[in-house]
N, C-alpha and C positions, 0 to 999 in steps of 0.2 A: 614209371611214367613215360620214360623215353621209348620203351618198347611199344607202348600203346600208340604213341605218335607215329612210330615207324610203321606199325601194322596198318594204321589208318591211312597213311600216305600211300602205302603199297596197294591197298584196296582201291583207293581213289584212282590211282594210276591204271590199275587193271580195268576199272569201269570206263575210264576215259579212252583207253586203247580199244576196248570192245565197241564203244559207241561212236568212235571217230571214223568209221568206215562210210564213205559216201558213194553214191551211185555214179557211174561214169556217164558222161554226156555223149550221146550218140548223134547229136545234131537234130535238125528238123526232119521229120519223116515225110516222105513224099505221099501225096494224097492219091488214093486209088479210086477211080471213078469210072463208071461205064458211060457217062455222058460228057460231051465236050463242053467247053466253057460257054459257047454260044447257046447250046441247048439248056444249060442251067440258067443262063441269063433270060432266055425267052420264057422259061417256066416261071421264073421269079416275077417277070413283068406281067404275065397272065394272072398270077395269084394276087399280086398287089393291086391290080385293077379290077378284080372280081367284085361284083355288087354284093353288098351286105356281108362282107367278110368279117367284120368286127362286131356284128350284132349278136347279143347274147341269146341263148336259146329261150324261146317262149316270148320274146319281145315283139314278135311279128304277129301276135294273136294266138289264140288257143291252138294247141296241136290236135290233130285228129286222133281219135281213139277207136279201135275196132270194137264194134258193139256186138256182144254175144247174146244179149237178152233184150227184150222190149222193156222200156222204162216202167210201164205199168206192172209188169211181172216183178221187177226188182223192188219196186215200191211196196207191192203187196207182201213180198217176202220180208222186207224190213219191218213193216208194221206188225206182221205176225210174230216175228222174233221179238220185237219190242214189248208186245203184250203177253209173251209166254210166261206162265207161272214159274217161279223159282229160276228165272233165267240167269241170275247172278250167283246162285248157290250151287256148290259142287260138294261131292262127298267129303272133301278135305276141308270144307269151310268151318266145321265145328268138330271138336274132339269127340271121338267115338260115336259119330252120327252117320246115318245113311239118309240120302235124299230119296224119298219115295213120294212122287207127286201124285196125289189122288185128285188134285184139282183139274177140272177140265179147262182147256184153253178158252179164254173169253170169246174169241172169234168163233169157235166151234159152238159155244152156247148160243150166240146170236144167230148162227146159221140154223141150228136145230129149232130155235124159237120161230124163226121165219118159216121154216119148212112145216112146223107144226101148225102155225096159223094159216098157212096156205092150204093144208090138208083139211082143216076144219072148215074153211071157206068153200071148199068144193062140195 
């Protein structure tokens, strides 16, 4: 039992000696800057007095967005996609199934019906 206590004390002494190494203090490092104190102060004063500096993004109204398409075209594409047959069905939706859409798009049916009625009216 005495041997166990001696080995434990020796191990603790080794751990303490290894962990007791501290860094040396080198003092305060000098700041390296390309601007003088007056230039930094002037920049700080300009920034502090800038208008709307603490306003969160978007709180000054809607942000402008670059428009790539006309609204009517985007709306027509959205409606066409919403009415597409099997729009939410993919080949992996069901086990061992393939999606083969034989259905015509409802908007195409409407267009054909309108073209057919206009051809008959002529």
